[in-house]
N, C-alpha and C positions, 0 to 999 in steps of 0.2 A: 504493499499499500504505500502510495506517494504522500508524504505529509507536507503541509503548507510551508513548514519551515525549511524544508529541503529545496522547495521550489524558490523561496525568496533568497536563500543562500547561493544560488546558481550564479547570481550576477548577470553581467552583460556577456552577449555573445561576443566572439572575435570580429565579426563584421561590424557590429555596433561600436566596439571600441575604436576600430579603424575609422569609421565614419565621423566620430567625434574628434579624433586626432586630425583628420583631413579638414575639418571644419575650423579648428580653432588655431591649429599651429601657424599657419601663414600669417594670422594677425599677431600672435605672440612674437614671431620673429620680427614683424615689422615694428612692434612697440618696443621691444627690447634690444633689437639690433643682433647681428651675427655674433657667434661665440668666438673664442680666440682661434678655433680651427675652421671657421666659417660655419655655414648651416648644417647642423648634425642631421644624420638620417635617423629615423625612428623605425624600430622594427618591433613586431609583437612576437612574444614567445610564451609558451604555457608554463614554463617552469625554470627557475634559475639553474637548478642542479642539472636538469636535463640538457640545458644549454651548454653549460660549462664541461659536462662530461661527454656529451654527444650521444647519451643513451636516452632513448625517447621516454622512457617510463621512470627514470631515476627521479627520486624525490629525497628531501632532507628536511631538517627540523626547521628550516626557515621558507620552505616551500609555499606555505599558506599565508606568509606575512610579507614577503618581498613583493613590492608592487612595481617598482621600476629601478633602473640602473643606467648611469652613463659610463660608457667604456671609452676612456680618453684615447686609447691606442688606436682605435679606427673611428673615433669621433661619432659614436652610435648610441643612441638612447633605445634601450630595450624596455618595452612595457609588458609586464606579466599579466596578461589580459585575464586569466582565470582568477585573479585577485581584484579585479575591478568590479565593485558593486554597483556603481551608478556613475553618472556623468562628472559628478564632482570629484570622485576618485581619479578619473582619467585626466581631467584638466590640472588637478592639483599635482599628480605625477609628472605631467609634461612641464609645468612651470618649475617644478622643484628640479628636475634633471636638467632642463635647459638653462637654469641659473648656474649650475655646475659647470657647463660649457663656457662660461665667461671667467671662470676662476682658474688659478695656476695649479695644475694637478701636481706638481712637485711640492709646493707649499702645503697642499692638502694632506700630503703623506705625514708631514710634520703636525699639522693641526689635529689629526686623528688621534694623537697621543692624549689630547685633552679630553677625548671621550665625545660621543655624539652630541650630547646636550650643550656642551661648551665649545665645540668646534665652530669658529666664526663663519667658516664656509657653509656649514650646515644650518646655522642660524639665519644666514641670509637667504638660503634656499627655502626654509621654512617660511620666511617672511614673504618670499615670492608667491608662495602657495595662496596667500590672503587675497590675491586679486583673482580668484578663480571665478567668482560670480560675473565679472564684466565679460568674460569670455563665454559664459554659459547663456548669455543672451544673444550672441551672435546668430543671425539669421543665415541659413544655408544658401539662401538665394542671393543675399548680399555678398557672400563669399564667392560665388560663382561669377556675379556680375563684375567683381574686381579683376578677375582673370580675362583673358581674351576671348572673344567670341569664336567658337570653332576649335579651340585648343585648350585642353586642360593639362598642365604640366603636373608631374608629381610634386607633392609639397615640398620635398627636400631640394628641388631645384630652384625654389624662389631665393632671389638674392644671388644666384651663380649665373655664369655664362650660359648654362644650359637652359635657363628660362627665357624663351623668345615667344613673347605673347602674340604678336602678329607682325606681319611684314607686309606693308602697303607696296612695297616693290616687288612682290612675289609675282603679280599680275599686271601687266600694262594696260592702259586704256579702260580702267574700271571707273566707277563713279566716286571714288574717294572714300568708300567705306573699306574699313580694315578687312583684309583677306586672310584666312587661316594660314599660319605659317607654313610654308613649303608645300602648299596645295593650290589648286585651281581656285579662282574666286568664286565664292558662293555668297549671294546676297543674303544678309541677315535682317531681321525685323527691327532689332534695336539699333539705333544710332543717335548719338547726342545731338547731331545738327537737326535732326528732323522732329525731335521733341517727342517721339513715341515712347511709350512705356517709361514713364518718368520715375516709377518706383512706387514705393508705399506711400501713400498720401498722409500728410501730417507729420512726416519725419523731419522736415526741415525745421518746423517750430519746436519739435521735441529735442533736437539736439542744439537748439540756440541760434539758428540762421534766421535773422530778421526778414520779414516779407518784403519784397521789393528791394532787397539788398542790391547795392551798386557793384559794378565789376571791380572796383577797387576794394570794397568791403569783402566781396567773395575771394579775391586774391589773398587777402590777409588771412581769412578763415580757412582757406585751402591748406595752410601750413600746420593747421591742427591735428592732432593725432586722433585716431579711431574714426567712428562713424561721421562726426562733425566735419572732419577734413575731407572724408571721401564725398560726403554730399556736397560740400562747398565746391570741390573740384569738378564734380558731376555738373553742377549747375553752371559753373564757369565755362566749361567746355560746351555745354548746351547753349548758353547765351551767345557765346562767340561765334558758334556755328551758325546760329540763326542770323546774326549780324552779317556774316560773310555772305549769306544767300540773298540778302536784300539787294 
């Protein structure tokens, strides 16, 4: 007989954990900046002992408690998805380990002698976790809209030379809309210049962009971080696009 507590303890599926990582990590990188070795990869694994030993069903005393780990040797964050109970768990784990990528791995070896609770690097990583709620509200549609239309790179490519959102020169004699990188031009419905599909209504007011803002005001607001900056840049591009068409 399956008991309710067993169902509740199962946590998130691997696909769900991956979806959360894909949704929040690009924004976390944008807000915090690249680590000392650049943008790390994030890989999901079911158990730390199985990963280290190479034995699929290997388990140990920390199998049920280890949530994530940054391995500096190859700049990879491992998320042990079987220990992720909810979205908060995933986001906190990503924030915590990503903070470690900004730290000096050699200094951390010395700091570990002070114990986990007193290690200044661990204290900084735990403080980074406190921002998890701001990423829990990210709309997945907003995330996709900030990437290129027709091309979705892997999240680890953001901020690297591998991330090529679109190439307007990939096809000649088109109408000015961005063409998917490295492919033939396919017309897309969304375009800043034509004003179609402006996004969720009321978002400008919510993030603090005044109604009827001038181009100068929008240019200043476009430097802001997060959703406010993205919306200001969107409006700025749309307004400039309409002005060019007149």
